[in-house]
N, C-alpha and C positions, 0 to 999 in steps of 0.2 A: 575441336581442340586437339592438337597433336603434341604428344609427350615424347621426348627423346631422352633416352638414358645414355649416359656416358660412363665408361668404365676406365679406371686408371690401373694399368698393369705395371707392376714393379718387376721388370725383367732385367737381369744382369746381362752383361756382355756375353758371359758363358752360356746363359740360357738362349740368347738370340743366336749364337753360333751353333749350338746343338740343334735348334729348330731349323736353321738354314741347311745344315748338313743332312737332316732327315728329308727335307723337301728335295734337295738335289739328288739324293739316293733314290727317292721314289720316282722322280722324273727320269732318271737314267734307266731304271728298271723298265718303265713303260716304253721308253724309246728303244731299248734293246730288244724288246719283244717283237717289235715290228721290223727290226733290222734283218736284212737278208744275209745269210751266211753261205760262204762257199763250202766245198767238201772238207777242206782242212779245218776251217773254223767250226763247221758242224761237228766234226769228230771231236775237236777240243771241247766244245760245248757239252757233248755227251760223255766226255771223259774216257774216250777210247782213241786208239791210233787211227790214222787215216785208212790204213789197210783193213782194219776191222770194220770201219764205217762202210767202206766199199763192199765188203762181204755182206754186211747187214742189208745194204741197199739192193744188192743182187737177189738176196734170198727172201726179203720181206716186202710183200706187196703194199702194206700200209705205209712203209717208208717211201716207196716209189710214188704212191698217191699224193704225198704232200710236197714233192719236189716241184720247183718252178724252173722252167727252162726258158732262157732268153738268149737267143743267138748262140745256142750250143753250150751255154754256161748253166750248170745245174746249181741251184741255190735253195736254201731252206729258211723258213722263218723260225726263230728261236722258240716262239710259243708253240708252233706245230711240233718241233722236236721234243719239247717238254711233255706234250700230250702223248706222243709216241712212247717216250720213256716211261711214263706213268702206266700206260697200258701194256707195256712189254712184259 
C-alpha cells in the first residue's frame, strides 16, 4: 500500500515573487563564480584599480598561480580571486 501526502500551500503573489528573486540571485552567484574575468574585471571584483591589480599580479606568486592564459589573454575565476583575497 502506497500512501501519498499532499500539502496545500497558501502563497501570495508577493511570496512567490520573493522566492523567485532568491532563486535567481542564488543562480547568478553560482554562475558568476565560474565566469572568467579579464584584468579590468578582476580589479573591479577585488575593489582596486587596474594598476593596483597589475602590481599585485607582479609581486604575488599566489595571484600568478591562479591566472589562466588562453591565446595571450590573462583571465581569472571569481572564486579563485575570492580565495586569494581571503588569504591576503
